[in-house]
N, C-alpha and C positions, 0 to 999 in steps of 0.2 A: 243208804243214800238219803240226803235231805230233800226238802220239798223242791228246791231249785233243780236238783238232779232229776227228780221225777217229772217236773215240768218239761225239762229239755228232752227227756226220753219220750214223753207223750207227744211233744211237738214234732220230734223226728219221725215217729211212727205215723202221725197224722199227715205230715208232709209227704211221706212215701206213699201212703194210701191215696192221697189227693192227686199226686203226680201219676200214679198208676191207673186209677179208675175214673178220674174226672177229666173234663175237658178244660179245666182252668189252666191258663198259661203258666209255665214253670216260673217265670219271673215274678208273677203275682203271688204264687205260693211262697217262694223264698223271701220276697219282700215282706209278706205278712208275718212269716216266722221271725225275721229280723226285727220287725216292729214289736212283736210280743216279747221277745227276749230283752229288748232295750227298755220297754215300758215296765216290765216286771222287775227290772233291776238285776236280772241274772248276769247280764254283761253291761258294761258302761256304754254310754253313747259313743265314746271314742272307739271302743272295741267293736261295736255294732257297725260303725262306718269305716273301719280299718281296711276292709276289702276294696273300697273305692280308691284307696291310695296304694294298693299293693302293686309292686313292680310287675308281677306276672300279668295282672289285668291290663295295665297300661301298655305292656308289650303286645298283648293280644290286639288291643285297639290300633296300635301303630302298624302292626303287620297286616291288619285289614286294609289300611290305606296303601301300604306297599303293594299288596295283591291287586288293589283297585288300579294302581298305576300300570302294572303289567297287563291287566285285562284291558283297560281303556286304550292303551297304546297298540293293542293287537299283538303284543309280544308272545302270548300263548298261542294265538292263531298262527303266528309265524313259525314257531317251533312245531306246532301240531301238524301243519300241512307239510312241512319239510320232512318230519320224522315218520309220519303215519304211512306214507307211500301207497303201494298198490298190492297188497297181499292177495293170494289166490285161495286161501282156506281160512276157516274160522280160527284154527290154532295159530296160523300166521298172523291173523289180525290181532289176536290176543298178545302175541309177542311184541307187535308194534305199539300196543297200548302200554304194556308194562313199563318199558324203560323210560319214556318221557314223563308219564304221569307219576310214577314212583319218584323219579328224580326231582320233578318240580314240587310235588307235595311234601318233600323233605324240607323245603325252604319257603314255600308259599302255603299259607293256611289252606287246608284241603277243601274247605267249604266254598270260598270264592273260586278256587281252581276248578272244582267239579262244575260249578255254575257256568264257568267259561267253556269248559271242554264239552259239555252236553251238546250244544249246537254244532261244534266242530265234529264230534264223533257221529252225531245224527246225520249230518250232511255226508260225512265220509262213508257211513254204512250204506247210504243210498248209492253212492258212487261205486262201491265195490260189491254191491248186491248181496250184502249179508244183513240179516234182520237186526234192527237195533236191540231187540230183546236178547240177542246173543252177546251184546257188547256193553250194555249200560250197567248191569250189576258188576261185571268185572271192572268197569271204570271206577265205580264207587269203592269196591273192595281194594283195588290197587291204590287209590288215593288214601284210604284208611291205613293200609300197610306202609305206604311211603311216609305218612305223617309220623310214624313211630321211629323214623330214622334219626331225627334230631329233636332238640328241645323246642324248636320253633315250628315244627311241622304241623302241630295241632295245638289248639288252644288248651286242651287238657294237660299236655305236658307243661306248658307255661304256668297254668294255674296250680298244678300240684307242686311244681318247683317253688312257686311263690309262697304257697301255704307251708311247705316244708321249711323254708327260710323263716317264716313268721313263727312257727311252732317250736323250732329247735334253736334258732339263732345262728345256725350254720350258714356258710356262704352259698349253699345250694350246688347245683350241677351245671357243668359247662355245656356248650352247644352240642358236642358230640358224645356226651357221657352215656347216653342211651343207645348209641349206634351199635355197640357190641351185642346188644340184645335185639334191637330192631332189625339189623341187617340179615342175620340168619333166619329170623322169623319171616321177614318180607320175602326173601328168596324162596323159602319153603312154601309159603302161602301162594305165591304166584305159580310155583310148580304144581301145586294142588289144583289151582284153577285151570292151568293149561291141560292137565291130564283129564279132569272129570267134567268141567263145566260145559264143553261143547255138547255133551250128551244130556246133562242135567237141566240146562236152561231151556225154556220154551222157545218154539219157533213161531213167532207171530209177525207176519209181514203182509202189508197191503200191496199187492202187485200192480194195482192200477196206477198208471202214470200220473193221473191227475184226479185223485179221489176227493179233494176238497170241494165243498159245495159251491165255493166261489172261485172261479178261475180268473185271475187278474191278467190284464195286459200291463206289462211293465216296460217303461222306456228309460234307458240310461244312456250315458255317453262314455266314450273312451277318453280318459283324462289326458290333456295335452302334456306331452313329455313323460307320460306315465310308463310303467313297466310293461303294459300290454301292447303299446305301439310297436308295430313291426312283427308281431307274433301272429301265427295262424290261429284259427278258431280252436283247433285241437291243442296246440301248444299252450294257449291261454287258459285251458281247462274249462272251456265253455261248450264243449261237445259232449254228448251222452250224459248230460245232467239228468238227475232223477227228479220228477215232479215239476220240472220246469224245462222249457226248450226255447231255443233261439228261432224266432219267426222270420225276422228280416233285418237287414241293415240299411239305414238311410244315410247315404254318403253324398252330401251336397245336393240333396233333393232327388238323387237317383236311388231307387229302391232295388236292393239285391235280395231276391227271394226265389226259390229256397237258397239257404246259405250253405255253400260247399265247405267241407271240413278244412280244406287247404286255404280258404279265404284269409288274406292277411289284413289285420286290423290297422286302421289309420287314425291319426289324432283327430278327435272331434266326431268320429263315427257315432251315429245314434243307433243303439241296439234295442230292438223290440223283442221282449220275451213274453211268454205266456206261462203261468204257473200259479201255485198257491202261496199263501202268506208265508208259511215256514220256509219254503224254498227261496222266496224273494228275500227274506231276512238273511239267509246264508249268502246269496249272491251279492248283496250290498256290503258285505264285509270283505270282498275281494279287493285287494289294492289295485288301483288303476281304474276302478269303476266309480263314476260320479253321476249325480242326478242330471238328467238331460238338459235342464234349463239353467244350470249353474255350475261354476267351477270354484267353490269356496275353498278357503284355506282350511287345513286340517284342524286347526285349533277352534275355528268358528263352527265347523261342521260337527265336531265332536260334542257340541252342546245340544245338538238336535236329536230328535227321537222319532221313531216310527209310530204312527197313530192310524188306526183304522176307523173311518167314519161313514155313516149313512146320510145321504143328502136328504134334508127335510123338504117338504112341499113349500115351506116358507123361505127357502134359501134364495137370496137375491140373485145368485149366479145361474139359476135355472133358465134354460133356453139360450144361453150364451156359450160360446166356445171357451175353453179354459184360458186361452191366450187373450181373447177379447175381453173377457170378464175381469181381467186383472186379478185373477185368483190369488196369485202369490203375494201381491202388494196388499190386497184386501184382508187376507187372513194370516199373513206371515207364514205361509206353508207352501211347500212345493209338492205338486201332485206327481207321485211316482207311478201309480197304477190305478186302473179303473176296472170294475166288474159290474155287469148289468144283467140281472136275471139269472145269475149263476154262470154266466158265460163271459168270455173276454170280449172287449170292444176292439174292433179292428180299426186300423188306421193310425194316423199320427195323433198322439195325445193332445197336442196343442190345439188341434182343430176339432176335438171331441166336444159335442154339445151336451151339457149336463142335463140330466133328467132326475126327477124325484125318485128316490130309492136307489140311486147309484151308490155303490160301495167304493170309496176312495182310500187308497193307501197313501198317506202323507208323510213327508219329512218336515217336522215342525220344531218350533222353539219350545223351551220348557214351560212357557206360560200358556200354551195353546189350549190345553184341556180345561184349565181354570177359566179361561176367557169364554170358551164355548158353553160352559155351564150356565153362563149368564145370558146366552143368546139362544135362538131357535133355528139357526141355519142347519144344524145337524142333529138328527134324532138320536144317534148312537155314537158314542165316543169310546174307543177301546185302546188303551195304551199298551202297545206290544212289548214295551220294555227294551227295545233295541236301540243302541246308539252307535253311530259310525266311529270306528276306531281311529286313533291318531297314528297312522302307519309310520309317519316320519319320526316318531318317538319310540318305536318298538325296540330297537337295539339299545337306545339310551336307558329305557326302563329295565331291560335285562342286565345292563351294566350296573345300574344302581342296586339291583337285587343281588348280583354277585358281590358287590362291594359290601353290602350289609352282611351277607353270610360270611365273607372272608374276614372282615374286621372282627366279627363276633367269634368266629372259629379259631382265630390265632390269638385271641385275647387282647387285641388292641383296644377294643371297646366292649362294654358289657352288652348283653342282648338287648336290654332296655334302651341304652343310648344309641346303639346301632339301628334299632328299629325306628326310634324317633327321628334320627337324622335321615334315614331312608325315606320315611313318610314325608318329611319336609322337602326333600329333593324331588320326590315324585310330583308334588304340587308345584314347586318353584320352577322346575324344568318343563312343565306343561305336559307331563305324561298322563296326568288326569286333572280334571278341573276341581275347584274347591267343592262344588256341588256333588261331583262324583265321589270325592273323598268323604263328604258328609254322609252320602247314602250308603257307603261301604261299612260304616260303623253300625253294626247290628245292635241297637239299644237293648233289645230283649235279652240277647246273649250276655251283654255286658252287665246288665242288672242282675241276671240270674247268677253269674259268677261272683259278683261283688257281694250280693246278699248271702250266698252260700258260705262265705268265709265266716259270717257271724255264727251260723250254726256249728261250724267246725270249731270255732273258738269256745262256744258254750259247751260242747261235748268234752273238750279238753279241760276247761276250767272247773266244771262241776264234778269231774271224775267219772262221768258216764262212759267215756271212751275206755277208761281203765277197767271198769267193771265188765264191759262187753269183751274187751281183750282177754281178761282173765278167764271168761267162760269159753272163748275160742281155744285158749291154751289148754283148758281142762278137756275140751272135746277132742283135741288132737293128741291127748295122752302124752304131752310133753315132747312130741316129735316135731322138730323144727321144719322138716320138709312138708309135713302135713299142715302145719300152721301156714306156710307159704301157699300151699295149694288151696286151702280153705279161704285165704284172703283173696286169691285170684278168682275163685269160683263165686265168692260173695259179690265182688265188684262186677264180674261178668253178668251175673243174673240181674243185678240192679240196673246196669247200663242198658239192658234190653227193654226195660220198662220205664225208666226215668232218664233224664238227660245225663250224658256221660260225664259232664263237668260236675253235676250235683252228686253223682255216685262216687266220684273220686274224692271230692271234698269231704263227704260224709265219712268215707272209709279211711282216709289218711290218718286222722288222729287215733283211730282205733288200732290201725296197724302199728303206729309208733308206740302205742301203749303196750302192744304185744311184745315188741322188741325191747322196751324198757324193762318189763316185768320178767323177761326170760333171758336177758343178756344177749339178744340177737343183733346181728348186723342189719341196720335199717335199710341199707341201699337196695338189696334185692327185693325187699318188700315194697319200697317206693316204685321201683321199676315194674314190679308185678301189677301195681295199681294203675300205672300209666298205660301199660300194655292192655290190661283187661278192660279199662275204660274205653280205649280206642277200638279194640278188636270186637266190635259189635256187628254181627253179620246176620243173625237169625230172624230179625224182624225189620221192617222199614222204619219203625219208630225208634230203634235203638241208636241210630246215628243219623245226623241231618243229611249226609250225602246219600244215604239209602232212600230217604224220603224224596230227595230231589230227583232221583232217576226212576221213581215209581211210575210216573206218568209217561215220560219220554220212552221208556222201555215197554210200555203197555203191560206192566206186571200185575199179578195178583199177590195177595198176602202170602198165599201158599208157595209161591215161587221162591220167596226169600227163605221160608222155612226149609224147603227142599234142599237148597244149596247152602244156606247159612248155618244150619245146625251142625252138619259135618265139618264145615269150615271153622266154626267156633271151637269145636272139640279138637280138631287138628292143630289150630294155631295155639290153643291153650296148652296142649301137651308139649309142643315145640318150645313155647316160651318158658314153661317150668323146667324142662330139661336143660335149656341154655342157662337159666339162672342157677340151677342146682350144680351144674358143672363149672360154671365160670365164676361164681362168687361164694366165699365162705359164709355160712349162715350164722356162725357164732363170732362174736367180737374176740379178737386175740388179746 
C-alpha cells in the first residue's frame, strides 16, 4: 500500500477509536476526517463533498419533513389511540404495540416515530396500569425491526443504497427489495420479545398518583363543536386518568364538584384538573381540548409551545389576578396551570392572584423564551418541547404518507422524488409549519452521513477496502457463507459502539471488495450490512431510539444488555439463515 492508503487506514482507525472512546460528536469526527482527506489530496474536493448531493441523503432529509407532518398533525396520535386499546396483560400490550409501530416505522423514519410514540405509550401505560419499563424497550426494538421492512424505514437503508449506487454505478434497490429479508426477521424478533421480554424487563413503577413535586391546577375548556361535546366524562376518556384528575366543571358560573362519571360535557365547559407536568402535556394533545381563555384555529395554535416559568419578585403582574393584569396581552402567553409551594391552587385561574415563586405552565408563541431572556419577570424558563397538534390535518397527513409510499412502491416516482413531493405537500397543506419542518432536519445526522461518504470513497479509491476484504476472505478459508457471517458480525459490533450509519458506510466498500475478489453476489452482503447496522439492541448507544427510551423507561445500561444481547444473537442468526436460503452467494 502507498502512503495515501496508510493515511486512510490510520484515519479510519482513529475515527473508530474516537467514536468509541471519546465524547466528541460523530459529525465532528467525520467532518474532520473528510477535511483531512481533502486537504491531503487523497480525494478531490468534489469527491469529498459528493455525499452532500447523494440522493440517499436528500431522501433522508425529505423523509424527516414527511414524518414531521404526520407528527405535527397528530396523525400518529390518532392511530396510536385507536389501535392501542385496553389490553389486560403485558403480552397483550406488546401485541398492541407491535402492529402499528412496525407498520408505521416501515414508511416513517423510526427516529421521529419513536419520539412521537414515547408520550403516547407513556400515557397509555399509566391508563392500563402497566409500568413504562415493560413497554419502552419493546417500542424501540419494534421500531428498529419495522425500519428494516422497506428502503425508507430507516436512514441507514437509504444511505447504504445511495452509497451502493455511487460505488457501483448500478440503479440500486427498490422500495421493497429488502422486505423479503426484513419481514421474516421482524416477525421472528417480535415473537422473541413476546415470549421472553415480560420476564426479562425490569418492573419499575411509581404507584403514587401525583409524585411530581409540583402539582399544577390546569384549566381547559371543551371546544365548541368539538368531538367531546355530548360525551360523558367516561366516554371522553377523562375518567381514571393516571397522575391527573378532574376536580370540577365550571358551566356558566355553576361549579359541578365532585364530577360524576356519567356527567355529559357541554360546549364551552371549563374543566379544572390537578396533575403534574407530564400528565398535563398528554391531556393537551386530546382533540377537543382547548386553552380555557381562547378558541384559536388549529394552524395558529400549532405554532405555540408549552413553557414552564417561575414568577420573579420583579414581575409586574404580582399582586394582580391573571385576568386583571392582562397577562395574555402583556406577555403573549396563555396561563394553563399554576402551582404554588408544590401544591395546586384552588379556584378559577382567571381570579388567581400571582405571587413571587409561583410556577406557571404557559402556552406561548415561539419567541417567548428569547424575549424573557432580556427581561426579569421570570426567574426560570423551561421549554417543555410540546406543541399542540393540528388535528384537522391528521387524515390529510396520513393520506400524503400513503401517496408517497404508494408512488415509490409501484415505481411511478423514485424514492427521492416521492419524498421531496411529500415533504412539500406536508408544508403546503399545513400539516406542519415551516419552522416545524426546519426543526425536523437533524443537522448533526445529515452532516455525519454526508461526511461518511468521503471516508467510504477514500477506502475504495486507495485500495484499503480491497486489502481488508482479501484478509476477511483469507480468514473465512474461502467459504462464502462464513464471509457473509463475518461481514454481518463486523457491522453488528461496530454499530453497538459507533453510529449505525457510519458503521454501514465504512463496511460497504469492504463488502463490495469481498464480492469482487471472490466472484460473489453483492446483494445478500448489502442486505446483511443494512440489517446488521439497524439490528442494534445490546446497548442504548447503538441506536438512537434506544437512547431515546432510556429515560422514559427508567432503564439502566444493564437492562439493555440483559435483553439486547440475546436479541442481537437471535436476530443475527435469523437474518443469516434467511439470506443463505433466499439468495445465491455466487454470481451465475
